[in-house]
C-alpha positions as CSV (number, residue, x, y, z in Angstrom):
1,M,22.8,-11.3,-12.7
2,L,21.2,-11.7,-9.2
3,Q,22.0,-9.7,-6.1
4,P,23.1,-11.6,-2.9
5,W,19.6,-10.9,-1.4
6,M,17.9,-12.6,-4.3
7,I,17.2,-16.3,-3.7
8,A,15.9,-17.8,-6.9
9,A,14.5,-20.9,-5.1
10,D,12.1,-18.6,-3.1
11,L,10.4,-17.4,-6.3
12,T,7.0,-19.0,-7.0
13,P,6.5,-20.8,-10.3
14,G,4.5,-17.8,-11.5
15,D,7.4,-15.4,-10.7
16,R,10.4,-17.5,-12.0
17,R,10.9,-15.2,-14.9
18,S,12.2,-12.6,-12.4
19,A,15.4,-14.7,-12.0
20,G,16.3,-14.2,-15.6
21,S,16.9,-10.5,-15.7
22,D,20.0,-8.3,-15.0
23,W,19.6,-7.0,-11.4
24,S,23.1,-5.5,-11.1
25,E,21.8,-1.9,-10.7
26,W,19.3,-2.8,-8.0
27,E,19.8,-2.5,-4.3
28,L,17.9,-3.7,-1.2
29,H,17.8,-1.6,2.0
30,D,16.7,-3.7,5.0
31,I,15.5,-0.9,7.3
32,R,16.0,-1.9,11.0
33,S,15.5,1.5,12.7
34,P,13.5,4.7,12.4
35,A,16.9,6.5,12.3
36,D,17.9,4.7,9.1
37,P,18.3,7.4,6.4
38,H,16.2,5.3,4.0
39,F,13.2,5.2,6.3
40,S,11.7,8.5,5.1
41,M,11.8,7.3,1.4
42,A,10.1,4.0,2.3
43,Y,7.4,5.4,4.6
44,G,6.9,8.4,2.4
45,A,6.1,6.3,-0.6
46,L,3.6,4.2,1.4
47,K,2.0,7.3,2.9
48,E,1.6,8.9,-0.5
49,E,0.1,5.8,-2.1
50,F,-2.1,4.6,0.8
51,G,-2.6,7.5,3.2
52,A,-5.6,9.2,1.5
53,S,-7.6,6.0,1.8
54,D,-6.5,5.3,5.4
55,E,-4.8,2.1,4.3
56,V,-1.4,2.7,6.0
57,E,-0.6,2.9,9.7
58,S,0.8,6.0,11.3
59,E,4.6,6.7,11.3
60,E,4.7,6.2,15.0
61,I,3.4,2.6,14.6
62,F,6.1,1.9,12.0
63,H,8.6,3.2,14.5
64,R,7.4,0.9,17.2
65,R,7.4,-2.1,15.0
66,L,11.0,-1.4,13.9
67,E,12.1,-1.0,17.5
68,R,10.3,-4.1,18.8
69,D,12.4,-7.0,20.1
70,P,11.3,-10.2,18.4
71,L,12.1,-12.1,21.6
72,N,9.6,-10.2,23.6
73,L,6.3,-12.1,24.0
74,I,3.3,-9.7,23.3
75,D,-0.2,-11.0,23.8
76,G,1.0,-14.6,23.3
77,C,3.0,-13.8,20.1
78,F,6.5,-13.1,19.1
79,L,6.6,-10.4,16.3
80,L,9.4,-10.0,13.8
81,Y,8.8,-7.0,11.6
82,R,10.7,-6.0,8.4
83,L,10.6,-2.9,6.2
84,L,12.4,-3.4,2.9
85,L,13.2,-0.7,0.3
86,I,14.3,-1.4,-3.2
87,R,16.1,1.2,-5.3
88,K,17.6,1.1,-8.8
89,N,20.5,3.5,-9.3
90,G,19.5,5.3,-6.2
91,E,15.9,5.9,-7.4
92,F,12.9,4.5,-5.5
93,A,11.6,1.3,-7.1
94,G,9.6,-0.5,-4.5
95,V,8.9,-1.1,-0.9
96,R,7.2,-3.8,1.2
97,D,6.7,-4.5,4.9
98,H,5.6,-7.7,6.7
99,T,5.6,-9.4,10.1
100,A,6.4,-13.0,11.0
101,I,4.1,-14.0,13.9
102,V,5.2,-16.9,16.1
103,K,2.9,-18.4,18.8
104,P,4.7,-20.6,21.2
105,N,3.9,-24.3,20.7
106,R,1.5,-23.5,17.8
107,T,1.9,-23.8,14.1
108,P,1.8,-22.8,11.3
109,V,3.9,-19.7,11.7
110,V,2.1,-16.8,10.1
111,V,3.7,-14.1,8.0
112,H,1.5,-11.1,7.5
113,L,2.1,-9.4,4.2
114,S,1.2,-5.8,4.8
115,H,2.1,-3.2,2.1
116,N,3.6,-4.0,-1.3
117,L,4.3,-1.1,-3.6
118,V,6.2,-0.9,-6.9
119,A,6.9,2.5,-8.5
120,P,4.9,2.9,-11.8
121,A,8.2,3.1,-13.8
122,Y,9.2,-0.4,-12.6
123,R,6.0,-2.3,-12.9
124,R,6.3,-5.4,-15.1
125,S,10.1,-5.3,-14.5
126,G,9.9,-8.5,-12.4
127,I,10.7,-6.7,-9.1
128,A,7.2,-7.5,-7.8
129,G,8.2,-11.2,-7.9
130,W,11.1,-10.6,-5.6
131,L,9.0,-8.5,-3.3
132,R,6.6,-11.5,-2.9
133,A,9.6,-13.8,-2.3
134,L,11.5,-11.7,0.3
135,P,9.1,-12.5,3.2
136,L,10.3,-16.1,3.0
137,Q,13.7,-15.0,4.3
138,T,12.0,-13.3,7.2
139,A,10.0,-16.5,7.9
140,R,13.3,-18.5,8.1
141,E,14.8,-15.8,10.3
142,A,11.9,-16.1,12.7
143,L,12.2,-19.9,12.8
144,A,15.9,-19.6,13.6
145,I,15.4,-17.1,16.3
146,H,12.9,-19.3,18.1
147,G,14.7,-22.6,17.5
148,L,12.1,-24.0,15.2
149,D,12.9,-26.6,12.5
150,R,13.3,-25.1,9.0
151,I,10.5,-27.4,7.8
152,T,8.0,-25.9,10.2
153,P,4.9,-25.0,8.2
154,V,4.5,-21.3,7.4
155,R,1.5,-19.5,5.9
156,L,1.9,-16.2,4.0
157,V,-1.2,-14.2,4.5
158,A,-2.3,-11.1,2.7
159,E,-5.4,-8.9,3.2
160,M,-6.9,-7.9,-0.2
161,E,-9.9,-6.1,-1.5
162,P,-12.5,-8.3,-3.1
163,A,-12.3,-9.0,-6.9
164,D,-14.0,-6.4,-9.0
165,P,-14.0,-6.8,-12.8
166,A,-14.5,-3.0,-13.0
167,S,-11.2,-2.3,-11.3
168,E,-8.4,-3.2,-13.7
169,A,-5.6,-2.4,-11.2
170,R,-7.2,-4.7,-8.6
171,V,-7.7,-7.5,-11.1
172,I,-4.0,-7.3,-12.0
173,R,-2.9,-7.5,-8.4
174,L,-5.1,-10.4,-7.6
175,R,-4.0,-12.3,-10.8
176,A,-0.4,-11.8,-9.7
177,Y,-1.1,-13.4,-6.3
178,E,-3.1,-16.1,-7.9
179,K,-0.1,-17.0,-10.2
180,S,2.1,-17.0,-7.1
181,G,0.1,-19.8,-5.4
182,F,-2.2,-17.8,-3.1
183,R,-5.8,-19.0,-2.5
184,K,-8.7,-16.9,-1.1
185,I,-10.3,-18.0,2.1
186,D,-14.1,-18.1,1.5
187,P,-15.3,-14.6,2.6
188,A,-18.8,-15.9,3.0
189,A,-17.5,-18.3,5.7
190,I,-15.4,-15.8,7.8
191,P,-16.3,-12.2,8.7
192,Y,-12.7,-10.9,8.4
193,A,-12.0,-7.2,8.6
194,Q,-8.9,-5.1,9.0
195,P,-8.7,-2.6,11.9
196,D,-9.4,1.0,11.5
197,F,-6.1,2.7,10.6
198,R,-7.4,6.2,11.3
199,D,-6.0,8.4,14.1
200,P,-7.6,7.5,17.4
201,A,-8.9,11.1,17.8
202,E,-10.7,10.8,14.5
203,I,-12.1,7.4,15.4
204,D,-13.5,8.9,18.6
205,R,-14.8,12.0,16.8
206,T,-16.8,9.9,14.3
207,G,-18.4,7.5,16.8
208,G,-16.0,4.6,17.0
209,P,-13.9,2.3,14.8
210,R,-14.8,1.4,11.3
211,P,-13.2,-2.0,10.4
212,L,-12.5,-2.5,6.8
213,P,-13.9,-5.8,5.4
214,L,-11.2,-7.6,3.3
215,N,-10.5,-11.0,1.9
216,L,-7.7,-13.1,3.3
217,L,-5.3,-14.7,0.8
218,V,-3.1,-17.5,2.0
219,R,-0.1,-19.4,0.6
220,P,1.5,-22.4,2.3
221,V,5.3,-22.8,2.8
222,G,6.9,-25.9,4.2
223,A,4.6,-28.7,5.2
224,A,1.4,-27.9,3.3
225,T,-1.8,-29.8,3.6
226,S,-2.8,-32.1,0.7
227,K,-6.2,-30.4,0.5
228,F,-4.9,-26.9,0.4
229,E,-6.1,-26.2,-3.1
230,T,-9.7,-26.6,-2.0
231,S,-10.0,-26.0,1.7
232,L,-8.4,-25.4,5.1
233,P,-9.4,-26.7,8.5
234,A,-11.5,-24.1,10.3
235,E,-9.2,-24.2,13.4
236,E,-6.3,-23.1,11.1
237,V,-8.3,-20.3,9.6
238,R,-9.2,-19.0,13.1
239,H,-5.5,-19.3,14.0
240,L,-4.5,-17.2,11.0
241,A,-7.0,-14.4,11.7
242,D,-6.3,-14.5,15.5
243,S,-2.6,-14.1,14.7
244,L,-3.2,-11.0,12.6
245,Y,-5.5,-9.5,15.2
246,R,-2.9,-10.1,18.0
247,M,-0.2,-8.5,15.8
248,Y,-2.4,-5.4,15.3
249,A,-3.4,-5.3,19.0
250,A,0.3,-4.6,19.8
251,D,-0.2,-1.1,18.3
252,F,-3.9,-0.4,18.3
253,R,-6.2,0.4,21.3
254,A,-7.9,-2.5,23.0
255,D,-11.4,-1.0,22.6
256,D,-10.9,-0.6,18.8
257,M,-9.7,-4.2,18.5
258,A,-12.4,-5.8,20.7
259,P,-15.1,-5.9,17.9
260,L,-12.6,-7.7,15.6
261,F,-11.7,-10.4,18.2
262,A,-15.4,-10.9,18.8
263,R,-15.8,-11.8,15.2
264,L,-13.7,-15.0,15.7
265,A,-16.6,-16.5,17.6
266,D,-18.6,-16.5,14.3
267,Y,-16.0,-18.5,12.4
268,P,-16.9,-22.1,11.5
269,P,-16.4,-24.6,14.3
270,D,-13.3,-26.7,14.7
271,G,-13.5,-30.0,12.9
272,T,-15.0,-28.4,9.8
273,S,-13.4,-27.1,6.6
274,V,-13.4,-23.6,5.0
275,P,-13.4,-23.5,1.2
276,L,-10.6,-21.8,-0.8
277,F,-11.0,-20.1,-4.1
278,P,-8.8,-18.4,-6.7
279,P,-8.2,-14.8,-5.6
280,T,-9.7,-13.5,-8.9
281,S,-13.0,-15.3,-8.3
282,V,-16.0,-13.1,-7.3
283,A,-17.3,-15.8,-4.9
């Protein structure tokens, strides 16, 4: 039994088994405001899981993203943020947040997949498949808000740590994304890094920002390129990274973002291709 918020067609082939379970006791909370009573459970779980490693933004940034109007143009982008909490019988089961990024007169639309967390008790339950599918609804919502055709190409983009055979948890995560149709943009070709999530005072105290090098994983939705399995045009790769940096720039200091924008000049030139690999590859 599926819940109304579960759209089986949005599941990737690797996640189709998630449609065959009984989900009658599961509930989705689409948190639209910091005042939502479920916000503390959602953010608290993310903070507990990712806070010690500085891999989650501050609560104030989450507040701003929830309060942001998706019709306001910010640094050349419209931003539609969603924070989704999953519970089973009132108990925390999972949480994910993501942002649809729309640049006027530029495609593909980019959906940045930020955090995705499943409680240990519910791992291998199939809920992770739904957490990977839910951003498609946000993508369609963004297309509708801005009057774009439903077949407008969309790219789901995730920032992930490099494959490490010594880390079983990391291999499991990357394998799940691989089965869900994601490909890794060649990290040797693009110097991508995530902004420094630390408190600005701590950044200043320690001599400046420390961007975190990560791999970009991408999955096409809508009109995909025929060569997607092996490569992407360099101009699209630059567009993906620039979209993520503009999204972050709405909440992070300009001086901390400047080194990341500068990296875009080192990306391969337009007219060339950037190789794609399986997420689990060590290339």
